[in-house]
C-alpha positions as protocol buffer text, in pm:
chain_id: "A"
residue {
  index: 1
  type: MET
  ca { x: 5253 y: -13013 z: 20026 }
}
residue {
  index: 2
  type: GLU
  ca { x: 5304 y: -13156 z: 20375 }
}
residue {
  index: 3
  type: THR
  ca { x: 5675 y: -13191 z: 20450 }
}
residue {
  index: 4
  type: VAL
  ca { x: 5801 y: -13548 z: 20436 }
}
residue {
  index: 5
  type: THR
  ca { x: 5922 y: -13618 z: 20790 }
}
residue {
  index: 6
  type: PRO
  ca { x: 6132 y: -13891 z: 20954 }
}
residue {
  index: 7
  type: GLN
  ca { x: 5801 y: -14031 z: 21082 }
}
residue {
  index: 8
  type: HIS
  ca { x: 5683 y: -14083 z: 20723 }
}
residue {
  index: 9
  type: LEU
  ca { x: 6011 y: -14255 z: 20635 }
}
residue {
  index: 10
  type: ASN
  ca { x: 5997 y: -14478 z: 20943 }
}
residue {
  index: 11
  type: GLU
  ca { x: 5632 y: -14570 z: 20881 }
}
residue {
  index: 12
  type: PHE
  ca { x: 5714 y: -14668 z: 20526 }
}
residue {
  index: 13
  type: ARG
  ca { x: 6017 y: -14877 z: 20620 }
}
residue {
  index: 14
  type: ASP
  ca { x: 5854 y: -15051 z: 20917 }
}
residue {
  index: 15
  type: HIS
  ca { x: 5493 y: -15084 z: 20805 }
}
residue {
  index: 16
  type: GLY
  ca { x: 5532 y: -15069 z: 20428 }
}
residue {
  index: 17
  type: TYR
  ca { x: 5309 y: -14768 z: 20368 }
}
residue {
  index: 18
  type: THR
  ca { x: 5247 y: -14408 z: 20469 }
}
residue {
  index: 19
  type: VAL
  ca { x: 5021 y: -14116 z: 20374 }
}
residue {
  index: 20
  type: VAL
  ca { x: 5153 y: -13768 z: 20289 }
}
residue {
  index: 21
  type: ALA
  ca { x: 4882 y: -13501 z: 20320 }
}
residue {
  index: 22
  type: ASP
  ca { x: 4815 y: -13204 z: 20093 }
}
residue {
  index: 23
  type: VAL
  ca { x: 5026 y: -13318 z: 19799 }
}
residue {
  index: 24
  type: LEU
  ca { x: 4755 y: -13176 z: 19572 }
}
residue {
  index: 25
  type: THR
  ca { x: 4595 y: -12834 z: 19605 }
}
residue {
  index: 26
  type: PRO
  ca { x: 4214 y: -12816 z: 19589 }
}
residue {
  index: 27
  type: GLY
  ca { x: 4248 y: -12688 z: 19233 }
}
residue {
  index: 28
  type: GLN
  ca { x: 4465 y: -12984 z: 19136 }
}
residue {
  index: 29
  type: VAL
  ca { x: 4216 y: -13225 z: 19294 }
}
residue {
  index: 30
  type: ALA
  ca { x: 3944 y: -13067 z: 19080 }
}
residue {
  index: 31
  type: ASP
  ca { x: 4160 y: -13097 z: 18766 }
}
residue {
  index: 32
  type: TRP
  ca { x: 4233 y: -13465 z: 18836 }
}
residue {
  index: 33
  type: ARG
  ca { x: 3866 y: -13540 z: 18906 }
}
residue {
  index: 34
  type: ALA
  ca { x: 3766 y: -13371 z: 18580 }
}
residue {
  index: 35
  type: PHE
  ca { x: 4024 y: -13585 z: 18398 }
}
residue {
  index: 36
  type: VAL
  ca { x: 3892 y: -13905 z: 18557 }
}
residue {
  index: 37
  type: GLY
  ca { x: 3536 y: -13800 z: 18478 }
}
residue {
  index: 38
  type: ARG
  ca { x: 3614 y: -13747 z: 18110 }
}
residue {
  index: 39
  type: HIS
  ca { x: 3774 y: -14091 z: 18083 }
}
residue {
  index: 40
  type: LEU
  ca { x: 3476 y: -14250 z: 18254 }
}
residue {
  index: 41
  type: ASP
  ca { x: 3244 y: -14073 z: 18012 }
}
residue {
  index: 42
  type: GLN
  ca { x: 3446 y: -14217 z: 17722 }
}
residue {
  index: 43
  type: GLN
  ca { x: 3471 y: -14568 z: 17872 }
}
residue {
  index: 44
  type: PRO
  ca { x: 3182 y: -14597 z: 18118 }
}
residue {
  index: 45
  type: PRO
  ca { x: 3112 y: -14898 z: 18339 }
}
residue {
  index: 46
  type: LYS
  ca { x: 2816 y: -15114 z: 18250 }
}
residue {
  index: 47
  type: GLU
  ca { x: 2472 y: -14986 z: 18339 }
}
residue {
  index: 48
  type: GLY
  ca { x: 2403 y: -15060 z: 18705 }
}
residue {
  index: 49
  type: GLN
  ca { x: 2757 y: -15180 z: 18778 }
}
residue {
  index: 50
  type: THR
  ca { x: 2882 y: -15135 z: 19133 }
}
residue {
  index: 51
  type: GLY
  ca { x: 3216 y: -15207 z: 19295 }
}
residue {
  index: 52
  type: PRO
  ca { x: 3567 y: -15154 z: 19150 }
}
residue {
  index: 53
  type: TYR
  ca { x: 3618 y: -15022 z: 18799 }
}
residue {
  index: 54
  type: PHE
  ca { x: 3960 y: -14946 z: 18646 }
}
residue {
  index: 55
  type: LEU
  ca { x: 4097 y: -14762 z: 18344 }
}
residue {
  index: 56
  type: TRP
  ca { x: 4466 y: -14763 z: 18239 }
}
residue {
  index: 57
  type: PRO
  ca { x: 4567 y: -14459 z: 18030 }
}
residue {
  index: 58
  type: ALA
  ca { x: 4931 y: -14441 z: 17919 }
}
residue {
  index: 59
  type: LEU
  ca { x: 5128 y: -14126 z: 17990 }
}
residue {
  index: 60
  type: ALA
  ca { x: 5307 y: -14143 z: 17654 }
}
residue {
  index: 61
  type: GLN
  ca { x: 4975 y: -14132 z: 17470 }
}
residue {
  index: 62
  type: ASP
  ca { x: 4795 y: -13875 z: 17687 }
}
residue {
  index: 63
  type: PRO
  ca { x: 4956 y: -13528 z: 17705 }
}
residue {
  index: 64
  type: GLU
  ca { x: 4699 y: -13411 z: 17960 }
}
residue {
  index: 65
  type: LEU
  ca { x: 4777 y: -13702 z: 18191 }
}
residue {
  index: 66
  type: ARG
  ca { x: 5151 y: -13646 z: 18149 }
}
residue {
  index: 67
  type: ASN
  ca { x: 5113 y: -13278 z: 18238 }
}
residue {
  index: 68
  type: LEU
  ca { x: 4892 y: -13356 z: 18539 }
}
residue {
  index: 69
  type: TYR
  ca { x: 5152 y: -13601 z: 18671 }
}
residue {
  index: 70
  type: ARG
  ca { x: 5440 y: -13358 z: 18621 }
}
residue {
  index: 71
  type: THR
  ca { x: 5265 y: -13074 z: 18803 }
}
residue {
  index: 72
  type: SER
  ca { x: 5127 y: -13282 z: 19091 }
}
residue {
  index: 73
  type: ASN
  ca { x: 5435 y: -13308 z: 19319 }
}
residue {
  index: 74
  type: VAL
  ca { x: 5430 y: -13689 z: 19311 }
}
residue {
  index: 75
  type: ALA
  ca { x: 5799 y: -13722 z: 19223 }
}
residue {
  index: 76
  type: ALA
  ca { x: 5897 y: -13455 z: 19477 }
}
residue {
  index: 77
  type: ALA
  ca { x: 5706 y: -13637 z: 19751 }
}
residue {
  index: 78
  type: VAL
  ca { x: 5853 y: -13977 z: 19660 }
}
residue {
  index: 79
  type: GLN
  ca { x: 6219 y: -13880 z: 19616 }
}
residue {
  index: 80
  type: PRO
  ca { x: 6299 y: -13849 z: 19992 }
}
residue {
  index: 81
  type: PHE
  ca { x: 6198 y: -14213 z: 20037 }
}
residue {
  index: 82
  type: LEU
  ca { x: 6449 y: -14338 z: 19780 }
}
residue {
  index: 83
  type: LEU
  ca { x: 6815 y: -14418 z: 19825 }
}
residue {
  index: 84
  type: ALA
  ca { x: 7022 y: -14108 z: 19753 }
}
residue {
  index: 85
  type: GLY
  ca { x: 7118 y: -14088 z: 19387 }
}
residue {
  index: 86
  type: LEU
  ca { x: 6842 y: -14316 z: 19259 }
}
residue {
  index: 87
  type: PRO
  ca { x: 6651 y: -14140 z: 18978 }
}
residue {
  index: 88
  type: LEU
  ca { x: 6275 y: -14173 z: 18945 }
}
residue {
  index: 89
  type: PRO
  ca { x: 6162 y: -14206 z: 18582 }
}
residue {
  index: 90
  type: GLU
  ca { x: 5805 y: -14119 z: 18494 }
}
residue {
  index: 91
  type: PRO
  ca { x: 5558 y: -14408 z: 18520 }
}
residue {
  index: 92
  type: GLU
  ca { x: 5436 y: -14574 z: 18203 }
}
residue {
  index: 93
  type: VAL
  ca { x: 5065 y: -14585 z: 18286 }
}
residue {
  index: 94
  type: ALA
  ca { x: 4818 y: -14459 z: 18542 }
}
residue {
  index: 95
  type: GLN
  ca { x: 4543 y: -14665 z: 18702 }
}
residue {
  index: 96
  type: LEU
  ca { x: 4220 y: -14472 z: 18738 }
}
residue {
  index: 97
  type: ALA
  ca { x: 4060 y: -14663 z: 19024 }
}
residue {
  index: 98
  type: VAL
  ca { x: 3700 y: -14594 z: 19117 }
}
residue {
  index: 99
  type: THR
  ca { x: 3465 y: -14785 z: 19345 }
}
residue {
  index: 100
  type: LEU
  ca { x: 3095 y: -14742 z: 19273 }
}
residue {
  index: 101
  type: PRO
  ca { x: 2863 y: -14780 z: 19573 }
}
residue {
  index: 102
  type: PRO
  ca { x: 2701 y: -14980 z: 19707 }
}
residue {
  index: 103
  type: HIS
  ca { x: 2968 y: -15247 z: 19736 }
}
residue {
  index: 104
  type: PRO
  ca { x: 2928 y: -15377 z: 20094 }
}
residue {
  index: 105
  type: GLN
  ca { x: 3203 y: -15633 z: 20124 }
}
residue {
  index: 106
  type: HIS
  ca { x: 3548 y: -15660 z: 20276 }
}
residue {
  index: 107
  type: PRO
  ca { x: 3836 y: -15806 z: 20074 }
}
residue {
  index: 108
  type: GLY
  ca { x: 3952 y: -16162 z: 20119 }
}
residue {
  index: 109
  type: ALA
  ca { x: 4312 y: -16261 z: 20049 }
}
residue {
  index: 110
  type: PRO
  ca { x: 4560 y: -15987 z: 19963 }
}
residue {
  index: 111
  type: HIS
  ca { x: 4775 y: -15984 z: 19650 }
}
residue {
  index: 112
  type: VAL
  ca { x: 5100 y: -15855 z: 19507 }
}
residue {
  index: 113
  type: ASP
  ca { x: 5088 y: -15675 z: 19172 }
}
residue {
  index: 114
  type: GLY
  ca { x: 5243 y: -15786 z: 18846 }
}
residue {
  index: 115
  type: LEU
  ca { x: 5199 y: -16163 z: 18875 }
}
residue {
  index: 116
  type: THR
  ca { x: 4892 y: -16214 z: 18657 }
}
residue {
  index: 117
  type: PRO
  ca { x: 4983 y: -16136 z: 18391 }
}
residue {
  index: 118
  type: THR
  ca { x: 5359 y: -16121 z: 18413 }
}
residue {
  index: 119
  type: GLU
  ca { x: 5568 y: -15912 z: 18174 }
}
residue {
  index: 120
  type: GLU
  ca { x: 5611 y: -16043 z: 17818 }
}
residue {
  index: 121
  type: ASP
  ca { x: 5936 y: -16225 z: 17899 }
}
residue {
  index: 122
  type: GLY
  ca { x: 5773 y: -16402 z: 18197 }
}
residue {
  index: 123
  type: ARG
  ca { x: 5936 y: -16182 z: 18457 }
}
residue {
  index: 124
  type: PRO
  ca { x: 5711 y: -16062 z: 18740 }
}
residue {
  index: 125
  type: GLY
  ca { x: 5602 y: -15703 z: 18685 }
}
residue {
  index: 126
  type: THR
  ca { x: 5783 y: -15574 z: 18991 }
}
residue {
  index: 127
  type: PHE
  ca { x: 5826 y: -15207 z: 19075 }
}
residue {
  index: 128
  type: THR
  ca { x: 5956 y: -14996 z: 19363 }
}
residue {
  index: 129
  type: MET
  ca { x: 5640 y: -14851 z: 19513 }
}
residue {
  index: 130
  type: LEU
  ca { x: 5276 y: -14783 z: 19447 }
}
residue {
  index: 131
  type: ALA
  ca { x: 5179 y: -14415 z: 19469 }
}
residue {
  index: 132
  type: GLY
  ca { x: 4810 y: -14325 z: 19493 }
}
residue {
  index: 133
  type: LEU
  ca { x: 4660 y: -13977 z: 19465 }
}
residue {
  index: 134
  type: ILE
  ca { x: 4345 y: -13974 z: 19679 }
}
residue {
  index: 135
  type: LEU
  ca { x: 4087 y: -13761 z: 19495 }
}
residue {
  index: 136
  type: THR
  ca { x: 3779 y: -13812 z: 19714 }
}
residue {
  index: 137
  type: ASP
  ca { x: 3742 y: -13790 z: 20089 }
}
residue {
  index: 138
  type: GLN
  ca { x: 3858 y: -14122 z: 20232 }
}
residue {
  index: 139
  type: ARG
  ca { x: 3904 y: -14016 z: 20595 }
}
residue {
  index: 140
  type: ASP
  ca { x: 3625 y: -14255 z: 20692 }
}
residue {
  index: 141
  type: ARG
  ca { x: 3658 y: -14631 z: 20654 }
}
residue {
  index: 142
  type: ASP
  ca { x: 3463 y: -14849 z: 20413 }
}
residue {
  index: 143
  type: ARG
  ca { x: 3451 y: -14589 z: 20138 }
}
residue {
  index: 144
  type: GLY
  ca { x: 3651 y: -14791 z: 19889 }
}
residue {
  index: 145
  type: ASN
  ca { x: 3967 y: -14745 z: 20095 }
}
residue {
  index: 146
  type: LEU
  ca { x: 4279 y: -14942 z: 20014 }
}
residue {
  index: 147
  type: TRP
  ca { x: 4342 y: -15228 z: 20258 }
}
residue {
  index: 148
  type: VAL
  ca { x: 4699 y: -15312 z: 20362 }
}
residue {
  index: 149
  type: TRP
  ca { x: 4861 y: -15575 z: 20583 }
}
residue {
  index: 150
  type: PRO
  ca { x: 5139 y: -15383 z: 20766 }
}
residue {
  index: 151
  type: GLY
  ca { x: 5486 y: -15531 z: 20778 }
}
residue {
  index: 152
  type: THR
  ca { x: 5425 y: -15801 z: 20519 }
}
residue {
  index: 153
  type: HIS
  ca { x: 5677 y: -15644 z: 20280 }
}
residue {
  index: 154
  type: LEU
  ca { x: 5955 y: -15747 z: 20521 }
}
residue {
  index: 155
  type: ARG
  ca { x: 5815 y: -16098 z: 20577 }
}
residue {
  index: 156
  type: THR
  ca { x: 5778 y: -16151 z: 20204 }
}
residue {
  index: 157
  type: GLY
  ca { x: 6134 y: -16031 z: 20144 }
}
residue {
  index: 158
  type: ALA
  ca { x: 6255 y: -16288 z: 20399 }
}
residue {
  index: 159
  type: TRP
  ca { x: 6048 y: -16564 z: 20232 }
}
residue {
  index: 160
  type: LEU
  ca { x: 6197 y: -16476 z: 19892 }
}
residue {
  index: 161
  type: ARG
  ca { x: 6550 y: -16480 z: 20032 }
}
residue {
  index: 162
  type: GLU
  ca { x: 6482 y: -16835 z: 20147 }
}
residue {
  index: 163
  type: HIS
  ca { x: 6305 y: -16960 z: 19834 }
}
residue {
  index: 164
  type: GLY
  ca { x: 6467 y: -16743 z: 19567 }
}
residue {
  index: 165
  type: ALA
  ca { x: 6338 y: -16436 z: 19388 }
}
residue {
  index: 166
  type: ASP
  ca { x: 6192 y: -16638 z: 19102 }
}
residue {
  index: 167
  type: ALA
  ca { x: 5949 y: -16802 z: 19345 }
}
residue {
  index: 168
  type: LEU
  ca { x: 5757 y: -16473 z: 19336 }
}
residue {
  index: 169
  type: ALA
  ca { x: 5623 y: -16552 z: 18988 }
}
residue {
  index: 170
  type: THR
  ca { x: 5424 y: -16850 z: 19115 }
}
residue {
  index: 171
  type: ALA
  ca { x: 5322 y: -16710 z: 19457 }
}
residue {
  index: 172
  type: VAL
  ca { x: 4975 y: -16608 z: 19342 }
}
residue {
  index: 173
  type: PRO
  ca { x: 4796 y: -16418 z: 19479 }
}
residue {
  index: 174
  type: TYR
  ca { x: 5045 y: -16359 z: 19762 }
}
residue {
  index: 175
  type: PRO
  ca { x: 5342 y: -16549 z: 19909 }
}
residue {
  index: 176
  type: PRO
  ca { x: 5254 y: -16784 z: 20200 }
}
residue {
  index: 177
  type: VAL
  ca { x: 5376 y: -16561 z: 20482 }
}
residue {
  index: 178
  type: GLU
  ca { x: 5208 y: -16479 z: 20813 }
}
residue {
  index: 179
  type: LEU
  ca { x: 4965 y: -16193 z: 20766 }
}
residue {
  index: 180
  type: SER
  ca { x: 4917 y: -15912 z: 21016 }
}
residue {
  index: 181
  type: GLU
  ca { x: 4579 y: -15762 z: 21098 }
}
residue {
  index: 182
  type: PRO
  ca { x: 4473 y: -15553 z: 20797 }
}
residue {
  index: 183
  type: SER
  ca { x: 4432 y: -15175 z: 20809 }
}
residue {
  index: 184
  type: GLN
  ca { x: 4227 y: -14945 z: 20592 }
}
residue {
  index: 185
  type: VAL
  ca { x: 4425 y: -14653 z: 20449 }
}
residue {
  index: 186
  type: THR
  ca { x: 4253 y: -14324 z: 20525 }
}
residue {
  index: 187
  type: GLY
  ca { x: 4323 y: -13976 z: 20393 }
}
residue {
  index: 188
  type: ALA
  ca { x: 4165 y: -13653 z: 20282 }
}
residue {
  index: 189
  type: ALA
  ca { x: 4132 y: -13562 z: 19916 }
}
residue {
  index: 190
  type: GLY
  ca { x: 4469 y: -13439 z: 19793 }
}
residue {
  index: 191
  type: SER
  ca { x: 4671 y: -13687 z: 19999 }
}
residue {
  index: 192
  type: LEU
  ca { x: 4927 y: -13928 z: 19854 }
}
residue {
  index: 193
  type: VAL
  ca { x: 4948 y: -14286 z: 19978 }
}
residue {
  index: 194
  type: LEU
  ca { x: 5280 y: -14464 z: 19923 }
}
residue {
  index: 195
  type: VAL
  ca { x: 5292 y: -14844 z: 19940 }
}
residue {
  index: 196
  type: HIS
  ca { x: 5593 y: -15075 z: 19914 }
}
residue {
  index: 197
  type: TYR
  ca { x: 5570 y: -15310 z: 19615 }
}
residue {
  index: 198
  type: LEU
  ca { x: 5579 y: -15624 z: 19831 }
}
residue {
  index: 199
  type: LEU
  ca { x: 5320 y: -15509 z: 20085 }
}
residue {
  index: 200
  type: ALA
  ca { x: 5006 y: -15725 z: 20094 }
}
residue {
  index: 201
  type: HIS
  ca { x: 4710 y: -15512 z: 19984 }
}
residue {
  index: 202
  type: ASN
  ca { x: 4367 y: -15520 z: 19826 }
}
residue {
  index: 203
  type: ILE
  ca { x: 4080 y: -15291 z: 19738 }
}
residue {
  index: 204
  type: GLY
  ca { x: 3810 y: -15243 z: 19999 }
}
residue {
  index: 205
  type: GLY
  ca { x: 3433 y: -15225 z: 19980 }
}
residue {
  index: 206
  type: HIS
  ca { x: 3220 y: -14911 z: 19963 }
}
residue {
  index: 207
  type: PHE
  ca { x: 2939 y: -14935 z: 20216 }
}
residue {
  index: 208
  type: GLY
  ca { x: 2762 y: -14620 z: 20099 }
}
residue {
  index: 209
  type: THR
  ca { x: 2440 y: -14602 z: 19905 }
}
residue {
  index: 210
  type: ALA
  ca { x: 2395 y: -14545 z: 19533 }
}
residue {
  index: 211
  type: HIS
  ca { x: 2352 y: -14174 z: 19615 }
}
residue {
  index: 212
  type: ASP
  ca { x: 2691 y: -14144 z: 19787 }
}
residue {
  index: 213
  type: GLU
  ca { x: 3007 y: -14023 z: 19620 }
}
residue {
  index: 214
  type: ARG
  ca { x: 3212 y: -14285 z: 19438 }
}
residue {
  index: 215
  type: ARG
  ca { x: 3567 y: -14344 z: 19554 }
}
residue {
  index: 216
  type: GLU
  ca { x: 3836 y: -14210 z: 19318 }
}
residue {
  index: 217
  type: THR
  ca { x: 4211 y: -14273 z: 19342 }
}
residue {
  index: 218
  type: VAL
  ca { x: 4477 y: -14251 z: 19071 }
}
residue {
  index: 219
  type: TYR
  ca { x: 4766 y: -14497 z: 19116 }
}
residue {
  index: 220
  type: PHE
  ca { x: 5111 y: -14496 z: 18962 }
}
residue {
  index: 221
  type: ARG
  ca { x: 5347 y: -14794 z: 18967 }
}
residue {
  index: 222
  type: LEU
  ca { x: 5685 y: -14628 z: 19017 }
}
residue {
  index: 223
  type: ARG
  ca { x: 6017 y: -14793 z: 18935 }
}
residue {
  index: 224
  type: ALA
  ca { x: 6340 y: -14636 z: 19055 }
}
residue {
  index: 225
  type: GLY
  ca { x: 6600 y: -14606 z: 18780 }
}
residue {
  index: 226
  type: GLY
  ca { x: 6753 y: -14944 z: 18699 }
}
residue {
  index: 227
  type: HIS
  ca { x: 6493 y: -15145 z: 18891 }
}
residue {
  index: 228
  type: ARG
  ca { x: 6422 y: -15397 z: 18615 }
}
residue {
  index: 229
  type: GLY
  ca { x: 6789 y: -15494 z: 18606 }
}
residue {
  index: 230
  type: ARG
  ca { x: 6804 y: -15562 z: 18980 }
}
residue {
  index: 231
  type: TRP
  ca { x: 6451 y: -15679 z: 19052 }
}
residue {
  index: 232
  type: ARG
  ca { x: 6572 y: -16003 z: 19216 }
}
residue {
  index: 233
  type: GLU
  ca { x: 6788 y: -15809 z: 19461 }
}
residue {
  index: 234
  type: ALA
  ca { x: 6504 y: -15563 z: 19525 }
}
residue {
  index: 235
  type: VAL
  ca { x: 6253 y: -15831 z: 19627 }
}
residue {
  index: 236
  type: THR
  ca { x: 6497 y: -16031 z: 19841 }
}
residue {
  index: 237
  type: ASP
  ca { x: 6630 y: -15714 z: 20011 }
}
residue {
  index: 238
  type: PRO
  ca { x: 6310 y: -15509 z: 20026 }
}
residue {
  index: 239
  type: LEU
  ca { x: 6471 y: -15192 z: 20166 }
}
residue {
  index: 240
  type: MET
  ca { x: 6766 y: -15174 z: 19926 }
}
residue {
  index: 241
  type: GLU
  ca { x: 6609 y: -14902 z: 19708 }
}
residue {
  index: 242
  type: PHE
  ca { x: 6504 y: -14684 z: 20002 }
}
residue {
  index: 243
  type: ALA
  ca { x: 6663 y: -14416 z: 20218 }
}
residue {
  index: 244
  type: GLY
  ca { x: 6802 y: -14491 z: 20560 }
}
């Protein structure tokens, strides 16, 4: 795994995202892709479907998924970003995110996760960060890459300090803050992309042909220990759970 450096930490704090290379070995990438392939065989998209397609297996119900997560260095890569002493429980579910080409379109408005639907008690489904294992080559743009709007995690935190944390629940799809120019996240297979919960983001198009490789990424919504009890503080002070 690439060493997490001060540059990674600074990128995450200032821009709201960063990419850590070589978190997975080639063998682990192959194991993850085989896992995704089996789930797609069991729950395939509709015949002829293109564009995004998601599956949501739960770690508690899938021993193979749980083992893959535990042996994939995700927690070890994330821990340096967190405030010292904050534990990192295992995620509850994984999102198997594929984009089937051709899907030649760029995203419109960004969103923040966990607002539609909210949790059962009506609370926004906030978390600490989104962690995505890139399983296919996404070094080029427009191959289903994640789109992000750098710095919007800080602007959204300021907006929520002004309007109150509970305003997040109705700020669908994203709070009315000034958006930066979007960027496409790029990375080789085996990389890990880390995204702050409040960062504006959306899935991108895949401008390849039907014969090109589909985009595959596995996302985890990670909550630092105790996050649910302090979610209001976490969204109004967006760096409180992070190192530095």
